[in-house]
N, C-alpha and C positions, 0 to 999 in steps of 0.2 A: 475685505470688501462691507459686508453686513454691518461688523464694527465699526468703521468709520461712518457708513449710514446711519447707524442708530445715536454714535457720537454727535453727529452732525444734529438730527433729529432732535436732542437731548439738548442742544443750547438751544437752539431755535425757539424751541419751550419754554426753556428759563430767559430769552431772551422777552418773548411773550409776557409771560406773568412779572418781568419785573414792569413792561411796562403801562400793564395792567395795575401793579402796587401803587405805581406812580400818579397816576390818575385820580387814583381814589385818596392819593395821599392830595396832591392837589386840591379834591374839594373838599377835603376837612381842612386847609389852609385856607383855601376861602370862606369857609363858615366860619373860623374862627376871627378873619379881620373883618366878618359883619356882610358877604360879601351871601351867604343864605338865611332860612327863616332861622330863628333862633327855637328855643322849647315856648317860651314864653309866649311869643307873636304866636305858634299856633295855637297856642290855649285862649290867647284872646278872642283868633277869629273864631274856633268853634264856638266859644259863650254868646258868637249872636254880635258883638262890638267891632264898630270898624277898625281895620288894622291901620296900624298908624307907620307909614316910609319911617325909615329911620334914615338919616343922613348917611351918607356912607363916607367913611374916612379911610387915607389912604393909608395900606400897609408902610410898619417901619421897615426899612427897605436894607436896616441894618441887624433887622429882627433873626434871631438861630433861623426861624422857621422860614424865613424869605428866602435865606442863605443856604439853607438844607433844600428848600425847590431848587435854586438855580444850579444847584452841584446834580439832583436829582437827573432836570432837563436836559443837562450837556451829557451827563452819561445816557441819557435815552438815544440822543442824537447819535455817541457811537456807536453804542448799541443796533440802532437802525442801521450803519453803514455795515458792520459787522452779519446784521443778518441780511443785507439783500446778497455781501460777498459767498454767505454761505447757499446761499438761493441757487445761486451761479452756477457755484461747484459739484452744489447735488441734481443739478441738472447735464454737467460732465459725469459725471458718476452713473447717472441712471443710464447715461449713454453711451458709455463702455461698459458697463454689465449686458446691453440691450446686448452689443456689438460682440462679445464673448462667447453669450448665450447661443447667438445666430451661429459661433464657430463651432462649437462643439457638438452643436445638430449638423452642420457642414462635413465634420471630421468625423461622426459616429455613420453619416449618410455613406461616405467615401469606405468606410470600413465594413458597412454592410453589418452593423450591432445593433439588437434593441436598445435605443436611447438608456440613459441611465433614468428610473423613476422618480429619482428624487431631484435630479439636476430637471427632468420634463416640467416637474409639480410647480419648481419655481418660473422655469423660464415663462410660460405663459401668462401670469398675471404680471412678474415685472415688464415683460413685453406689451402688455394692452396699459399698462398702464401709465409708462412713456410714450405709448401711441398716443392713447387721448389725451393725457394732459402731461406734456413737455414737461411745464416750469413746476411740475409737483406742487401747486399752490391747491391743488381739491384733495390733495394725497393724503389720508389720512392715517390708514393702513402703514404698518410696518412689517414689509416683508425681511422674513429669517433666509438669507442668501449661504448653502455650505461652507465654511471658510475655507476647506482645501478647493475651491473650483479651479485656479489656475493649475494649482498641480494636477488636475483631469485634464487641462487640455495640455497640459506638458506631455501625461501619458499616453494619449489619444494621439500623438502624434510622432513616439516613441512606436506605438504599437503600426502605424503606418510605413516606418523604416525596416518594420521585421514582416519575411515573407518564411513562416515555418520556422525552420534552424539558422535560417540567415539571418543577418541584421545587415544593412549598409549604413554609410556616412561618408564624408568626406569634410574635405574646403575647396575653395578657390581663394587666390589670393593674388591682388594688383600690386606691381612696386616700380615706385619710380626710384633712382638711384644717381644722384651725380657724384662725381670726386672732385675734389678738391686738393693742391700743392703735389706733395712727394718729390721727385728726380726734379731740379731746376729745369731741365729740358722740356718739363710737361705731358712727359711722355704718357702719363697716368692718366688725365685729365679727361673725363669727359660725364657722360648722360645719359644712360641707356635706361629704357623699362622692359621692366620683368614680368611674366607671371608662373602660378603654380600651379596646379591643378592635381589633386590627391582621390581617390575613390577607394574604401575598403569596401572589402566582405567578410565578416567572421558568422562562425556557425559553432553552436555546443551542438554536438553528433549525439555524445549520452550524458552521464554522469561523468564520466572518463574522459574523455575526448572530445576537444573542441581545435580548433582552425582558422585559415582562412587567408587570404594576399590583398594585396594593394596594388594600386595601377599608380602611379605618379608620370610629370610631363620630366622634362628635363635632358643631358647629354647621358645615352647610356654609356659612352665609358669615363663618363666621371661620376662615384661612388659618394659626394661628399657632397653634392646640391642637387637637389626636385627644380630648381629656375630655369625658364625660359627665356630665353633674350629674344624681346620682339626685334627681329630684322629677318635678314636671307630672301630678300625680297618678296616677303608676302608666301615663304614656303610652307608648306605644313610642318607644324612639331612635332616632338617624338610621345607618346608614350611606352611606358613598357614596365614590365613586372617589379615593384617594389620591395616587394615582400611575398610570402607563400610558407606557410606550415606547418606542423601538426602538432598538437599539444597534449601531454599525457600528466592528468591528477586525479590520480586513483584517489573511489571517495573511499577506500580503507584505511588509507593514508594520506589522509591529505597535506600533509606538513612535503611532502615531493610533489614535482615539478620536471619533466621530462619533456624537451623543446626540441623539434630539429627542422632545418631548411632555410629559411631567409628570413630574418625575425629583428624583431626591435632590442634593445641591449635587458638582458635580464637583469643588469647590474647597473647599480647605479654611477656616474662618471658626470664630469664634468665637458666641454669642448676642447679642454686642454690636452686632452687624450685622446678625444672620440667627436666628430662631427657629430652633432642631429640629424641628420640628413641621411647618415650610412646605417644600412640596415646589415650587421654578418651575415655569412654566413658559416652553417656547420649546424653542431649540435649544444646545449646546455642542459643544466643539471640544478636544481633548486631546491633545499631543505630550509626548511623555515621553521621554529619554532617558538612557539608564545609563554609568556613564562609568566607567575604572580606575583612577582615581588613587587615591593613599591618603586622601585627604579628600574630597573632592568624588565622591559615591558616584553623587546624580541631580541633573537638570534637567528640568524641566517648565516650559509653557506653557500656561493654560486661558485660552479665551475663552469670551462664552457673549451672547446674546442672547434674552430673557425681557422678550415682551411683556404686558403686564396690563388694558389698558383700549382700547378704540373709545369714543370719542365726537366727534359730530357736530361738526363745528369753527362750525357757527354754528345757532339756533334761530330765526334769526329767518327766514319765509318766501320771503323777496323776498332771501334775499343771494346772492351768483353762486357760493358754493363752501358746499357743504355737506355734503362728503364726510366719510366716519367718519376721525378722525384716531387712529392708534395711539398708546396712552404704550408706551414699553422702556426696559430697564434693556438698557444696553451696557457691559460690562466683562470684564475679563483677571484674572488672576493670573501672577505667575512665580515661580516654589519654585525651591530648591534643599535640596539632603539632603547631609547632611557628616560622615564618622565623626571624632570629635574626641579618642580612644579606644579602649582595647579596651569600655571601659564608658560611654559617651558619647556619643550622636547629637543631631544639629542640624539643626533644621530652619528655613526664612525662607520667609517668602511676603510678597508685597509686592501690592497687587491696587488694582483705581479698578472703581468702579463707578457710571455716569453717570445718572441719572430724565432721559428725556426726558420733560418736561409731566406730573409728582408730580401736578398738580391735578387731575385724575382719581379720584386715591386721596383728598383732600381733600374731593371732591365729593360722592364713597359714600360716606364716612365723616359726613355733613352727614343733619340729623335736623329735620327744620321744627319737630315737635313729639312728645310721647306719640302725638299721636291721628292723626299722619301721618308712619308713620316710615320710608316706603319712601324711597329713592336719589329724588333728582329724577332728570327727565330720561330715568331708563331704569325706573321703579317697580318696581324690584328691593329685597328689603328692604335694608335699611345693612350698609353695611359691616362687620363685626365686630372688635371685639379683645381679646385676651386683659388688656389694664389700660386709664390713661387716656391718652388720645394729646395731647401735652403741646407738639409744637409750633406757631409762631405761625401760626392761621390769620385770613384774614380771608374773612366769608359775608354774604352778598347774602342779604335776605328779602322776599318780596313777600307784600303784607296786604291782602286784598280787601275793597274797599270799597261803599258805596252810598251817593249824590252825593242828597240832594234836600232841592230848594229853595237851592243852595249850598253846603251843610254835607257833608262827608264822615262818613259811619259806620263804623265799623270792624266787620265781618261776623263777626270771631274766626275765619276763615279764612285760613293763611298757607302758603307754600310757599318753600324754599331754589330760589334762579334759580340761583345761583352761588355757588362756592365756591373759594377761594388758600389756597394757604400761599406766608411772606412771604419764604419759603425757596425756591433751588433744592438740588437735593442731586446734590453730583458729590462722591462718598464716597473718601477716599485711604485705604487701610487696610492696615497694617504690621502682622505677628504674627510671634512667634519662639516654637518650642518644645525642648525641652532633653529628652529620655529617658536617664534612669539605670538602669542594671541594678547589682541587688547582690548579694552572695555568695549570698542568697534570692531564690529564683525568685518568691517567692509578696509578692516586697515591690519592684518595680519602683518609681521616682520619675519626675513629669512636672513640669513646668516651662514654664505658657503664661503668653504677652503677647501684649494686643492693642493696638494704637492705632488710633484711628480719630479722621478731624480731616474735614469740612465745607466741600470748598474755596469752597462758595458759599453762605455764610449769606448770610440775608438778600437774595441777588440778584435774587428774584423783586419785592420792594417795588414801582421803576420801571412793573413791567409790571403791574400792579394794577385791575382794572376800575373806573372809576368806578361810583358809584349812581347808579345808572338813574332818567329821571325820569318824575314820578310820572304817574297819567291817572287820569280820572274813576272806573276800576273798580279801580286796585291803586294801589297805594302801596309804595315802596321804602325798604328802608333797608340800614344795612350797618355791622357789628362784626365787633370783633376777640379773641377770647379771652385772646392776650397780644402784644404789645410785642418785636417782634423787635431780638435785639443778636446784631449778626454776631460780637460775644467769643466768645459763645457755641457754640463750635464744633466742640468737643473731647470726644473719652470711650475711656476708659484700661477694661482689663479683666486682673486679674492673678490667675493659678490655681494654683495647689501642688495634685499627686494623691498619693498614698502608696499601694502596694497594687493589691489586682488584683479583677476579677470573675470569675472564668474557671469555675474547680472550686469541690468542696463545700470548706466551711471554709475561704474565702476570704474576705478584706476589704480595703477598700476605701476611704481620707476622701481627702476632697477639704474644698479651702477656696478662696471666689474672692471676690473685692473686684472692685464694679465703679461706675463713678463716670462720668457722660453728662450733656452740658451740652443745655439744650435743644434747642440747633438739631444735634448732633452726625450725628444719625441720622435717616429716615425713622420714627418712632418705633412703629408701630403694624406692624413687621415684625423690631422686635428680641423681646428676651426676654421673653413674654407672662408669668411669671410674676413679673417684681419688680413694685415696688409701682407702677411708674408708666412709662411708656416715654422718658421723656426727663426732663429734670430730675431727675435722682434722685443719690445713693446708696444703696450699697445691699450686705449680707454676705451670702455666700452659705456653710453647712458642710454636708458629706455625710457618712453613713455608709452602706454597703453590706454586706453579707454573704451568699455563697451559699449555701443550704443544701441548695440539690442540681444541679446543672448544669444544671438548668433550672430551678427556684425560685431567685428570690432577694428581699430584703429589704430595703428602705430607709428612711433618713433624712433629709429634707431642711429645714433653716431658712432661711428667707429674711428680713434684718431690713433695713429700706429707710426712709427719707423723703424727700422732694420736698428740693432744694439753696434754700438761704435766702439767693441772690446780693441782694443790698442791698436787703434786707429790715428795715426798723424790728420787725418784730413777733417773735416770740422762734418758732426752729425748730419743725413740727409734731414731736410725738411718733414715734418709733420704731415702723411697724406689725411685728408678728413674724408670717409665714407657717410653718405647719408643714405637713409632708406626710408622711405613713407609709404605704408604699407596700410590697403585695405583688403579686410579677409571679411569671407563671405563662409560657415560654415554649416553643415546639415547632418 
């Protein structure tokens, strides 16, 4: 701010000097054309002889002196306009500075801290000058303003967010979301309003331990979204624990970080494999080593153990082992960061996610009927998902019957006794990221690629349970939603970002191409906003504008349809899903 004020003052002073110079030049021109007294005339007058008026002779309009005068007059007129504009801008700058200084004083009063002496010394004369002379016409002194005054405001606001070792943050997002196209019967056409609320509390307990928890809106049985639809007859909306964790980073060995609980991903990923709203449960370990080589800058190794279900090994009361078996993801990722030039960074990430007994998820997704939506064996509501699960699943259904005179009659009461994926899931995930800085700090470029392959596609087929034998009271049947094809095991993600969304006036643009075959990923944990969890082709385009440092608007277009491998029917029309978001962060 002080630099800008000083620059404007120097510009105005230069304009005034130019105007004075032109005035003197005009006087000299007049004298040269006989409009003033010559030296001889002055001498005659001083000698007592009467002065003889000289006949005025018009100046030559084409003389160099007159032409130069006309050019200077035109320049003065233009400089006068600029002077008026700069004066107006100075008034606005002074008013803005006064508002910010008042804001600092108010924030410091809320904090109960002693006002900054440097800022106090500045605010008094500046405020007085603005009040006494808003136009600044009589302000001859130049006030020096600390160049980091805006930073000080931000620091004070940050202090307001802290209480002892605790810090607070969060965001509120409003979304309008229309859908167009898709199935010919228009079954997916809709327009809905949604919101998201998140509130975070983090604590730095000492040099080694930190932790925190988060609350978020959304369906508590859907791990892949924190959105809440505005519907259900104005009923109250759910808020639940989204994160709760403790982190250990010993000061004697800063390279190591251990975390446990429900936490954000400690490994790098895209939504090809994990939805960004999902926070896994369990534990993770990270080792990071910075290097001093010109190219290789960092190497890191991340390991994680993520349990997601516990189900009894047997439901038969006479079975010898009825202990609860834990379903869990074991995995790890190797990370490397390279400096390829003064403007280019490159990150390479290779990981593996090994799902042990993923069938618990298939069972949690199962629904016997609309009248019996509970998950079998546990009685809980069925696991929700933001999109349609497309992995091949074999489901066993029990139907109660009544036998009369040797004839069985269906009672209409059904339940799910078992559900199994036809694939196991061992996901080999490789990612690459280029970050490129440009001459403009507002326009960085990022290019991201992600390739995943399920190394165990259709590997569970030999372990599918047979249909149980019928009894006099229960009849069993099995059905598969899709046939498993081991060749449909790959997924691709290609993304390009331009710009940033950090400061007021920033723009960011993003385009992503997504292609996921049926058995490539566990399709209820990946990106929940695409057309369906797998067997899908998708385009995503985004535009983000930063209205204020904590107010952001964005537009996202998701255009997708199911893949059409080996099908004689026409591909399904594209489903267009548009998202208009307004986000306030604090």
